N, C-alpha and C positions, 0 to 999 in steps of 0.2 A: 504494500500500500504506500502510495506517495502522497505526502501532504504539501500543499503549496500555500504560502502566505505572502500576500502583496502588501506593500507599504509605499509611502511617498506621494500619495494623492493629496489634493488640496484645492484651494481657490487661488487663481492667478489671473492677471489681466491679459487681455489679448496682446500677443507679441512676446509674452513671457515664456519661461521654461520651467519644466519639472522633470525630475528623474524618478521613475518608478523602479522598485526592486521587487523581486520575487524570490523568496528563500524556499528551497525544496529540501524535504527529508529524503532519506534513502541513499544507498551506496552506489546506485547506478545512474546518478544524475548525468554524468559525463557521457552516457551512452544514449541519451534521449534528446531529440529535437524539442525545443521549447517555443511556445507560441504566446502571442499577446492578442487579445480580442477586446472589443468594447461593445457596450450596449447603452444606447441613449433611450430616454423615456419614450415609450410608444413605438420603438423601432426594434428590429431584429438584431441579434448579436452579429457583429461583423469582424472579420479578420483585420488585424492591424499589422502585425509583423511576426516573423519567426526566424529562428536561428538553428542551424544544424548542430549536431552533438559535438562536433569539433570546434564549432564557431567559425568555420571556414566559409560557410554559405549563409547568406541572409536573404530574407524575402520581405517585401513591403506591399501594402495596399497602395494604389496609385494616389489616394488622397493624402498620404503621409510621406511619400517619397521626397527626400531632400530636406525634410523637417525632423523626422524621427530616426533614431539609431538604436538598434537592438544589439546587445552584447552579452557576454556571459563570462563568469569566473568559475570554472569547474572546481577549482580548489576550495571555493567557498560555497559551492552548491547554490549559486545565485545567478539569476538572469536579470538584466536591466533594460529599461526602455527610456532613453533620453529623448525628451520631447521639447523641441524648440519652435519658435515662431507660432505659438499656440493660437488657435482661432476659436471663437465661440462654438463652432460646429464640432470641435473636438470634445466638448462636454459630454461625459458618459461615465459609466462605471467600467473600469478597466480590469480585465481578468488575465491571469497567466494560466497556461494549460500545458499538459504533457501527455503524449500518447503512451499507451501500455507497451507497445512494441518498441524494442530498441533499434536504433540505427535506421529509422524510417522517417520520411517526411510526409505527414498527413496533407491531404489535398484540401481539407476544410475542417470546420468545427467538429463535424461528426467523427473525425479521425482522432480526436483528442479524448482521453478517458479520465484524466484527472484535472480538476479545476480548483483555483483558489476561491476565496470568498469575495474577492473584488475590492477595488479601492476607487473612491469617487474623485473624479477630476472635473472641476468646474472652471470654465474660462469666461470671464466677464468682458463685455465689449466696452 
């Protein structure tokens, strides 16, 4: 069983920055792709970014490319999401997630089996 705990959310003005962290339990963290998703009120959960188990490959939604950066520290069992140039439309609850299978890259939210509790990000205009 993998437990994921996000932190770092908060209230920020448009154009500002936040860094989210996701701490994972378990001894196989370094073998799993990690993903970030978000869900705004009244909307479906959407993919934000993902990073391969080695950290060598990253994936981003078009809406955040050039503004968000995903990274990981396998020695700390932690994945990060650096968010710059934040916009009001980035307001959402942000979740980190991990798939059950090792060394795989899920194609969407259905491919992730473990989820954190989420952290709220609010961007004011």
